[in-house]
Backbone as CSV, one residue per row, in Angstrom:
resi,resn,N_x,N_y,N_z,CA_x,CA_y,CA_z,C_x,C_y,C_z
1,MET,7.826,-16.314,-9.772,7.878,-14.974,-9.211,9.197,-14.733,-8.461
2,GLU,9.661,-15.766,-7.732,10.908,-15.615,-7.001,12.093,-15.401,-7.959
3,SER,12.059,-16.103,-9.102,13.151,-15.930,-10.058,13.132,-14.522,-10.659
4,PHE,11.934,-13.995,-10.857,11.825,-12.611,-11.385,12.406,-11.622,-10.398
5,VAL,12.064,-11.774,-9.118,12.598,-10.896,-8.086,14.109,-11.005,-8.024
6,ALA,14.652,-12.219,-8.101,16.088,-12.436,-8.054,16.784,-11.792,-9.245
7,GLN,16.169,-11.912,-10.446,16.763,-11.344,-11.653,16.792,-9.821,-11.604
8,VAL,15.689,-9.225,-11.147,15.622,-7.761,-11.060,16.606,-7.263,-10.018
9,THR,16.667,-7.944,-8.873,17.602,-7.552,-7.819,19.051,-7.611,-8.310
10,GLN,19.376,-8.647,-9.060,20.708,-8.788,-9.602,21.013,-7.682,-10.618
11,PHE,20.002,-7.367,-11.432,20.178,-6.295,-12.426,20.428,-4.962,-11.738
12,ILE,19.667,-4.699,-10.675,19.871,-3.448,-9.931,21.271,-3.406,-9.310
13,THR,21.720,-4.555,-8.799,23.053,-4.611,-8.208,24.129,-4.327,-9.254
14,ASP,23.941,-4.864,-10.447,24.946,-4.695,-11.513,24.836,-3.347,-12.216
15,ASN,23.670,-2.717,-12.130,23.428,-1.441,-12.835,22.829,-0.448,-11.844
16,GLN,23.631,0.006,-10.924,23.150,0.803,-9.819,22.534,2.128,-10.261
17,ALA,22.983,2.660,-11.358,22.450,3.930,-11.844,20.976,3.810,-12.242
18,TRP,20.534,2.580,-12.541,19.143,2.355,-12.950,18.249,1.959,-11.778
19,ALA,18.813,1.850,-10.587,18.037,1.392,-9.435,16.818,2.284,-9.183
20,GLY,17.039,3.614,-9.181,15.952,4.551,-8.919,14.824,4.449,-9.935
21,PRO,15.112,4.607,-11.222,14.057,4.504,-12.234,13.333,3.158,-12.227
22,ILE,14.056,2.076,-12.008,13.426,0.750,-11.983,12.443,0.660,-10.812
23,LEU,12.869,1.119,-9.654,11.964,1.082,-8.484,10.776,2.022,-8.640
24,ALA,11.007,3.150,-9.309,9.901,4.083,-9.588,8.866,3.400,-10.477
25,LEU,9.350,2.682,-11.497,8.438,1.978,-12.401,7.678,0.873,-11.663
26,LEU,8.356,0.137,-10.807,7.714,-0.932,-10.043,6.702,-0.380,-9.046
27,ALA,7.057,0.705,-8.355,6.127,1.335,-7.415,4.919,1.895,-8.159
28,PHE,5.161,2.433,-9.333,4.057,2.931,-10.163,3.119,1.804,-10.540
29,GLY,3.694,0.669,-10.960,2.870,-0.469,-11.359,2.076,-1.040,-10.213
30,GLU,2.689,-1.145,-9.046,1.966,-1.702,-7.891,0.859,-0.779,-7.412
31,SER,1.015,0.522,-7.624,0.009,1.477,-7.203,-1.131,1.640,-8.230
32,MET,-0.926,1.100,-9.426,-1.948,1.208,-10.465,-3.095,0.244,-10.205
33,ALA,-4.301,0.686,-10.531,-5.492,-0.142,-10.327,-5.360,-1.469,-11.058
34,VAL,-5.670,-2.580,-10.346,-5.683,-3.938,-10.860,-4.270,-4.409,-11.232
35,VAL,-3.524,-3.606,-12.006,-2.172,-3.991,-12.412,-1.322,-4.280,-11.192
36,GLY,-1.547,-3.520,-10.118,-0.768,-3.689,-8.912,-0.915,-5.042,-8.247
37,LEU,-1.956,-5.779,-8.613,-2.159,-7.088,-8.008,-1.136,-8.107,-8.474
38,ILE,-0.452,-7.845,-9.602,0.491,-8.816,-10.143,1.927,-8.324,-10.129
39,VAL,2.158,-7.126,-9.651,3.512,-6.571,-9.596,4.147,-6.870,-8.242
40,PRO,5.252,-7.613,-8.171,5.866,-8.000,-6.892,6.736,-6.910,-6.294
41,CYS,6.192,-5.714,-6.177,7.006,-4.585,-5.720,7.454,-4.755,-4.278
42,THR,6.597,-5.330,-3.432,6.932,-5.471,-2.006,8.197,-6.283,-1.824
43,ALA,8.288,-7.432,-2.490,9.468,-8.282,-2.374,10.714,-7.575,-2.890
44,LEU,10.558,-6.818,-3.969,11.696,-6.111,-4.537,12.137,-4.944,-3.632
45,MET,11.173,-4.301,-2.984,11.534,-3.235,-2.052,12.298,-3.774,-0.860
46,LEU,11.884,-4.940,-0.377,12.620,-5.547,0.729,14.044,-5.891,0.326
47,ALA,14.176,-6.450,-0.895,15.519,-6.794,-1.388,16.344,-5.543,-1.595
48,THR,15.716,-4.468,-2.082,16.443,-3.215,-2.285,16.879,-2.607,-0.967
49,GLY,16.023,-2.750,0.060,16.390,-2.257,1.383,17.657,-2.923,1.875
50,ALA,17.811,-4.222,1.570,19.021,-4.937,1.960,20.242,-4.384,1.227
51,LEU,20.035,-4.032,-0.074,21.152,-3.460,-0.837,21.550,-2.105,-0.291
52,VAL,20.550,-1.325,0.151,20.850,-0.027,0.767,21.579,-0.233,2.078
53,GLY,21.081,-1.164,2.890,21.722,-1.432,4.177,23.128,-1.971,4.031
54,GLY,23.379,-2.693,2.934,24.703,-3.243,2.707,25.653,-2.282,2.049
55,GLY,25.206,-1.071,1.755,26.055,-0.058,1.161,26.199,-0.153,-0.350
56,VAL,25.408,-1.045,-0.983,25.462,-1.187,-2.433,24.775,-0.014,-3.116
57,LEU,23.692,0.451,-2.546,22.918,1.564,-3.126,22.836,2.712,-2.125
58,HIS,22.797,3.926,-2.652,22.612,5.102,-1.815,21.122,5.273,-1.533
59,PRO,20.739,5.550,-0.275,19.294,5.572,0.057,18.509,6.710,-0.596
60,ALA,19.119,7.891,-0.756,18.357,9.056,-1.221,17.687,8.848,-2.570
61,PRO,18.418,8.477,-3.638,17.744,8.305,-4.931,16.734,7.162,-4.930
62,VAL,17.045,6.098,-4.189,16.113,4.975,-4.100,14.788,5.415,-3.517
63,ILE,14.853,6.136,-2.383,13.641,6.585,-1.709,12.869,7.593,-2.537
64,LEU,13.577,8.577,-3.103,12.888,9.631,-3.881,12.243,9.091,-5.133
65,TRP,12.945,8.236,-5.880,12.370,7.645,-7.084,11.164,6.774,-6.749
66,SER,11.271,5.999,-5.692,10.166,5.099,-5.298,8.936,5.888,-4.868
67,ILE,9.141,6.967,-4.126,8.017,7.817,-3.721,7.355,8.415,-4.946
68,ALA,8.142,8.900,-5.880,7.598,9.492,-7.104,6.761,8.484,-7.880
69,GLY,7.262,7.263,-8.003,6.512,6.236,-8.735,5.209,5.881,-8.045
70,ALA,5.233,5.763,-6.704,4.042,5.413,-5.958,2.981,6.516,-6.052
71,VAL,3.423,7.762,-5.941,2.491,8.915,-6.024,1.875,8.978,-7.411
72,LEU,2.669,8.804,-8.450,2.163,8.871,-9.808,1.196,7.727,-10.110
73,GLY,1.492,6.522,-9.583,0.603,5.394,-9.820,-0.770,5.640,-9.230
74,ASP,-0.837,6.131,-7.996,-2.135,6.427,-7.375,-2.845,7.562,-8.099
75,ALA,-2.081,8.569,-8.537,-2.670,9.716,-9.215,-3.310,9.285,-10.539
76,VAL,-2.635,8.403,-11.277,-3.205,7.925,-12.536,-4.457,7.085,-12.296
77,SER,-4.435,6.247,-11.263,-5.617,5.435,-10.943,-6.799,6.345,-10.561
78,TYR,-6.518,7.394,-9.777,-7.555,8.356,-9.400,-8.130,9.044,-10.640
79,TRP,-7.239,9.423,-11.556,-7.680,10.090,-12.789,-8.559,9.176,-13.625
80,LEU,-8.163,7.891,-13.723,-8.964,6.932,-14.477,-10.349,6.763,-13.856
81,GLY,-10.374,6.734,-12.521,-11.655,6.624,-11.843,-12.576,7.791,-12.137
82,GLN,-11.987,8.983,-12.183,-12.790,10.163,-12.503,-13.321,10.128,-13.929
83,LYS,-12.466,9.692,-14.861,-12.871,9.672,-16.259,-13.897,8.591,-16.554
84,LEU,-13.714,7.416,-15.968,-14.600,6.280,-16.268,-15.866,6.317,-15.441
85,GLY,-15.784,6.841,-14.212,-16.954,6.883,-13.357,-17.409,5.481,-12.969
86,PRO,-18.671,5.318,-12.588,-19.193,4.009,-12.172,-19.061,2.937,-13.235
87,ASN,-18.895,3.334,-14.488,-18.758,2.362,-15.571,-17.396,1.660,-15.565
88,ALA,-16.497,2.069,-14.682,-15.150,1.510,-14.653,-15.170,-0.016,-14.442
89,ARG,-16.124,-0.491,-13.665,-16.157,-1.926,-13.383,-16.514,-2.759,-14.612
90,ASN,-17.003,-2.090,-15.664,-17.366,-2.804,-16.892,-16.283,-2.674,-17.959
91,VAL,-15.187,-1.967,-17.644,-14.121,-1.720,-18.593,-12.930,-2.642,-18.265
92,TRP,-12.396,-3.294,-19.302,-11.205,-4.122,-19.089,-9.995,-3.245,-18.799
93,PRO,-9.087,-3.583,-17.876,-9.034,-4.850,-17.127,-9.772,-4.831,-15.797
94,PHE,-10.451,-3.700,-15.473,-11.134,-3.611,-14.205,-12.297,-4.596,-14.093
95,SER,-12.877,-4.941,-15.231,-14.008,-5.872,-15.233,-13.597,-7.274,-14.795
96,ARG,-12.283,-7.560,-14.770,-11.807,-8.879,-14.378,-11.792,-9.052,-12.878
97,ASP,-11.937,-7.975,-12.135,-11.877,-8.089,-10.661,-12.897,-7.137,-10.024
98,ARG,-14.166,-7.355,-10.372,-15.228,-6.489,-9.835,-15.364,-6.637,-8.328
99,THR,-15.084,-7.852,-7.817,-15.220,-8.073,-6.388,-14.260,-7.197,-5.605
100,MET,-13.038,-7.076,-6.096,-12.043,-6.264,-5.393,-12.442,-4.787,-5.456
101,ILE,-12.996,-4.353,-6.575,-13.446,-2.964,-6.679,-14.589,-2.712,-5.710
102,ALA,-15.483,-3.692,-5.573,-16.606,-3.552,-4.636,-16.072,-3.450,-3.203
103,ARG,-15.054,-4.234,-2.876,-14.455,-4.148,-1.543,-13.798,-2.796,-1.329
104,GLY,-13.146,-2.295,-2.385,-12.543,-0.983,-2.296,-13.581,0.100,-2.061
105,ARG,-14.745,-0.039,-2.698,-15.803,0.950,-2.520,-16.293,0.943,-1.059
106,LEU,-16.496,-0.250,-0.487,-16.942,-0.348,0.901,-15.893,0.238,1.847
107,PHE,-14.646,-0.049,1.561,-13.552,0.459,2.385,-13.510,1.982,2.328
108,PHE,-13.689,2.534,1.132,-13.662,3.995,0.959,-14.838,4.643,1.681
109,ARG,-16.015,4.046,1.588,-17.174,4.617,2.278,-17.008,4.570,3.785
110,ARG,-16.295,3.568,4.270,-16.113,3.415,5.714,-15.084,4.423,6.240
111,TRP,-13.980,4.628,5.506,-12.876,5.423,6.031,-12.686,6.771,5.351
112,GLY,-13.337,7.020,4.218,-13.217,8.307,3.569,-11.798,8.655,3.170
113,THR,-11.352,9.853,3.491,-10.010,10.311,3.103,-8.916,9.401,3.658
114,ALA,-9.117,8.884,4.865,-8.119,8.028,5.487,-7.899,6.739,4.714
115,SER,-8.868,6.331,3.885,-8.726,5.075,3.118,-7.570,5.149,2.129
116,ILE,-7.218,6.347,1.663,-6.115,6.498,0.723,-4.798,6.198,1.443
117,PHE,-4.678,6.677,2.661,-3.478,6.430,3.458,-3.422,4.980,3.906
118,LEU,-4.522,4.478,4.453,-4.548,3.105,4.988,-4.437,2.071,3.876
119,GLY,-5.093,2.333,2.749,-5.098,1.377,1.654,-3.707,1.124,1.095
120,ARG,-2.815,2.070,1.219,-1.444,1.916,0.730,-0.754,0.719,1.428
121,PHE,-1.180,0.409,2.640,-0.516,-0.638,3.418,-1.306,-1.932,3.478
122,LEU,-2.395,-2.035,2.717,-3.278,-3.184,2.847,-3.325,-4.035,1.591
123,GLY,-2.195,-4.416,1.099,-2.093,-5.399,0.019,-2.989,-5.107,-1.189
124,PRO,-3.947,-5.982,-1.484,-4.772,-5.831,-2.688,-5.535,-4.518,-2.776
125,LEU,-5.963,-3.972,-1.626,-6.689,-2.709,-1.627,-5.865,-1.559,-2.169
126,ARG,-4.530,-1.669,-2.054,-3.647,-0.632,-2.536,-3.879,-0.335,-4.015
127,ALA,-4.270,-1.361,-4.763,-4.397,-1.212,-6.207,-5.780,-0.768,-6.662
128,VAL,-6.749,-0.629,-5.740,-8.102,-0.262,-6.171,-8.661,0.971,-5.466
129,VAL,-8.183,1.273,-4.258,-8.747,2.405,-3.512,-8.617,3.734,-4.260
130,PRO,-7.458,4.066,-4.850,-7.373,5.313,-5.605,-8.353,5.365,-6.780
131,LEU,-8.538,4.250,-7.466,-9.532,4.190,-8.539,-10.932,4.487,-8.000
132,VAL,-11.272,3.867,-6.888,-12.594,4.083,-6.280,-12.749,5.536,-5.830
133,ALA,-11.677,6.127,-5.317,-11.728,7.534,-4.889,-12.073,8.426,-6.084
134,GLY,-11.514,8.120,-7.243,-11.857,8.880,-8.436,-13.308,8.649,-8.853
135,ILE,-13.745,7.413,-8.809,-15.123,7.095,-9.173,-16.091,7.805,-8.261
136,MET,-15.776,7.873,-6.960,-16.653,8.514,-5.974,-16.507,10.030,-5.927
137,ARG,-15.697,10.588,-6.853,-15.519,12.039,-6.975,-14.949,12.656,-5.695
138,MET,-13.991,11.986,-5.084,-13.328,12.565,-3.922,-12.610,13.842,-4.344
139,ARG,-12.614,14.833,-3.465,-11.961,16.098,-3.762,-10.464,15.861,-4.010
140,GLN,-9.969,16.422,-5.109,-8.602,16.136,-5.527,-7.570,16.609,-4.515
141,SER,-7.800,17.744,-3.855,-6.824,18.227,-2.901,-6.648,17.261,-1.732
142,ARG,-7.744,16.704,-1.244,-7.657,15.726,-0.162,-6.965,14.463,-0.634
143,PHE,-7.308,14.025,-1.831,-6.692,12.821,-2.356,-5.182,12.974,-2.478
144,GLN,-4.732,14.073,-3.056,-3.299,14.255,-3.283,-2.521,14.382,-1.992
145,ILE,-3.116,15.012,-0.963,-2.436,15.086,0.321,-2.210,13.697,0.892
146,ALA,-3.267,12.895,0.888,-3.164,11.524,1.398,-2.253,10.684,0.543
147,ASN,-2.296,10.897,-0.770,-1.466,10.153,-1.715,0.014,10.404,-1.448
148,ILE,0.391,11.648,-1.368,1.799,12.020,-1.196,2.334,11.594,0.168
149,LEU,1.583,11.904,1.228,2.051,11.588,2.567,2.105,10.069,2.803
150,SER,1.143,9.335,2.254,1.170,7.891,2.420,2.361,7.269,1.702
151,ALA,2.706,7.815,0.529,3.879,7.305,-0.202,5.182,7.592,0.568
152,ILE,5.238,8.777,1.201,6.427,9.146,1.983,6.623,8.169,3.147
153,VAL,5.544,7.684,3.718,5.661,6.733,4.809,5.859,5.320,4.299
154,TRP,5.147,4.953,3.226,5.155,3.594,2.717,6.522,3.151,2.199
155,VAL,7.196,3.993,1.445,8.470,3.596,0.847,9.523,3.263,1.891
156,PRO,9.820,4.137,2.882,10.799,3.733,3.915,10.343,2.506,4.695
157,ALA,9.024,2.370,4.914,8.520,1.210,5.645,8.813,-0.087,4.903
158,MET,8.757,-0.057,3.570,9.046,-1.223,2.775,10.542,-1.517,2.716
159,LEU,11.344,-0.483,2.747,12.801,-0.646,2.672,13.405,-1.040,4.025
160,ALA,12.790,-0.603,5.105,13.375,-0.736,6.437,13.712,-2.168,6.866
161,PRO,12.824,-3.156,6.659,13.178,-4.510,7.113,14.469,-5.040,6.498
162,GLY,14.561,-4.922,5.175,15.796,-5.379,4.497,17.010,-4.584,4.928
163,TRP,16.824,-3.300,5.123,17.915,-2.413,5.569,18.412,-2.833,6.932
164,LEU,17.489,-3.131,7.854,17.867,-3.517,9.210,18.583,-4.861,9.217
165,VAL,18.091,-5.790,8.412,18.726,-7.106,8.339,20.163,-6.976,7.833
166,ALA,20.348,-6.165,6.778,21.687,-5.980,6.212,22.621,-5.269,7.188
167,GLN,22.098,-4.327,7.932,22.922,-3.598,8.898,23.371,-4.514,10.028
168,GLY,22.469,-5.385,10.453,22.809,-6.262,11.564,22.632,-5.551,12.896
169,ILE,22.140,-6.267,13.878,21.872,-5.659,15.175,23.124,-5.020,15.763
170,GLY,24.282,-5.644,15.572,25.505,-5.147,16.172,26.014,-3.880,15.546
171,GLU,25.539,-3.554,14.321,26.054,-2.392,13.628,25.155,-1.186,13.755
172,LEU,24.016,-1.323,14.413,23.077,-0.214,14.489,23.628,0.956,15.245
173,GLU,24.559,0.705,16.179,25.119,1.813,16.952,25.967,2.729,16.097
174,GLY,26.424,2.253,14.956,27.269,3.065,14.097,26.529,3.865,13.055
175,ILE,25.217,3.812,13.071,24.422,4.533,12.079,24.479,6.031,12.357
176,GLY,24.682,6.800,11.317,24.777,8.245,11.477,23.425,8.913,11.686
177,GLU,23.508,10.144,12.116,22.287,10.905,12.412,21.429,11.084,11.160
178,THR,22.075,11.335,10.031,21.316,11.558,8.796,20.502,10.334,8.408
179,GLU,21.115,9.131,8.537,20.411,7.920,8.182,19.200,7.684,9.088
180,TRP,19.369,7.980,10.364,18.234,7.807,11.284,17.087,8.748,10.933
181,ILE,17.435,9.974,10.580,16.389,10.930,10.228,15.638,10.497,8.983
182,VAL,16.389,10.049,7.979,15.779,9.643,6.713,14.902,8.413,6.888
183,MET,15.419,7.400,7.626,14.734,6.122,7.745,13.640,6.071,8.810
184,THR,13.710,6.960,9.809,12.719,6.887,10.883,12.004,8.218,11.112
185,GLY,12.744,9.291,11.263,12.120,10.573,11.569,11.150,11.056,10.510
186,GLY,11.573,10.932,9.233,10.723,11.376,8.132,9.384,10.673,8.087
187,PRO,9.369,9.331,8.061,8.107,8.608,8.055,7.234,8.895,9.273
188,LEU,7.840,8.986,10.465,7.055,9.245,11.653,6.401,10.619,11.605
189,LEU,7.153,11.626,11.129,6.590,12.978,11.024,5.472,13.010,10.009
190,ALA,5.689,12.365,8.847,4.653,12.340,7.825,3.417,11.608,8.329
191,GLY,3.625,10.514,9.052,2.480,9.772,9.573,1.711,10.600,10.597
192,ALA,2.406,11.309,11.457,1.745,12.139,12.461,0.944,13.255,11.809
193,LEU,1.533,13.898,10.814,0.818,14.974,10.118,-0.411,14.434,9.396
194,THR,-0.256,13.242,8.777,-1.378,12.649,8.083,-2.536,12.341,9.034
195,LEU,-2.223,11.721,10.162,-3.254,11.378,11.119,-3.937,12.631,11.655
196,ALA,-3.167,13.703,11.861,-3.736,14.955,12.349,-4.709,15.552,11.332
197,ILE,-4.317,15.471,10.059,-5.186,15.996,8.999,-6.474,15.212,8.917
198,PHE,-6.340,13.862,8.948,-7.503,13.025,8.853,-8.434,13.205,10.053
199,ALA,-7.855,13.372,11.237,-8.673,13.590,12.422,-9.473,14.874,12.325
200,LYS,-8.822,15.899,11.793,-9.507,17.191,11.646,-10.634,17.099,10.625
201,LEU,-10.373,16.423,9.507,-11.395,16.237,8.489,-12.565,15.402,9.020
202,ALA,-12.241,14.372,9.794,-13.293,13.531,10.356,-14.159,14.309,11.328
203,ALA,-13.532,15.210,12.126,-14.283,16.013,13.078,-15.240,16.956,12.358
204,ARG,-14.783,17.537,11.253,-15.645,18.439,10.494,-16.850,17.731,9.915
205,ARG,-16.634,16.474,9.481,-17.730,15.717,8.903,-18.687,15.221,9.960
206,ALA,-18.180,15.000,11.171,-19.002,14.418,12.219,-19.962,15.424,12.838
207,VAL,-19.581,16.701,12.913,-20.408,17.712,13.560,-21.773,17.860,12.934
208,PRO,-21.888,18.013,11.600,-23.213,18.135,10.994,-24.081,16.900,11.233
209,VAL,-23.465,15.724,11.256,-24.234,14.500,11.464,-24.859,14.500,12.861
210,ARG,-24.067,14.834,13.883,-24.582,14.868,15.231,-25.655,15.939,15.372
211,ALA,-25.447,17.069,14.714,-26.418,18.162,14.802,-27.771,17.721,14.253
212,ARG,-27.723,16.971,13.134,-28.974,16.520,12.539,-29.677,15.503,13.449
213,ARG,-28.897,14.653,14.115,-29.478,13.648,14.993,-30.084,14.277,16.240
214,GLU,-29.467,15.375,16.727,-29.917,15.995,17.937,-30.995,17.042,17.718
215,ARG,-31.292,17.359,16.470,-32.302,18.380,16.183,-33.669,17.920,16.670
216,PRO,-34.423,18.746,17.414,-35.756,18.354,17.906,-36.676,17.981,16.741
217,ALA,-37.531,17.018,16.994,-38.422,16.531,15.927,-39.358,17.625,15.405
218,GLY,-39.748,18.558,16.308,-40.664,19.598,15.875,-40.054,20.618,14.947
219,ASN,-38.676,20.671,14.891,-38.014,21.639,14.032,-37.692,21.090,12.675
220,GLN,-37.943,19.780,12.446,-37.643,19.193,11.158,-38.708,19.598,10.175
221,GLY,-38.263,20.018,9.045,-39.245,20.507,8.105,-39.190,19.885,6.806
């Protein structure tokens, strides 16, 4: 796996014009149900962040292509979940990892819409939660909001460690305003908006539940 990461990183370095499409394909693969369990996108994103920090690659196309790939990967997994329904766990290759799908289902039931955002950052769950959301017939508008905003936060978060290492602590003072906005302000804003949306949705869902619990026994019919 390490040799694969090194080879892809070297190819990106030698063919900078292909960096964006390659990262989009890798992000797509890692976001796809089950397939994402074997795609080393995280290691490649860290290495790419170092290339961006070292001035080898321009950050804008890398970030935009990666976000597009991640969003599309989750969207396809969600679509497959809708089409296959509960029978998905019996269809190859999903049948090879029923335990992970079961964990994804429990996670989705626990966190609802927020599971799409949180699952993006939780390793193996990243590759199954969108599929489960489709199986559970989650409303598409909610799914896509969480899908897009989580990708906007996830991509810079994956690039940032390598970028910071390449920049070096002593060079951080020379970073321009645009770079700071792209690498920090954007993800923070997206994260804040996402949390606000999820909190509002959770509040709406919680009110009917409390109302039912507090309803007098004599009024239940």
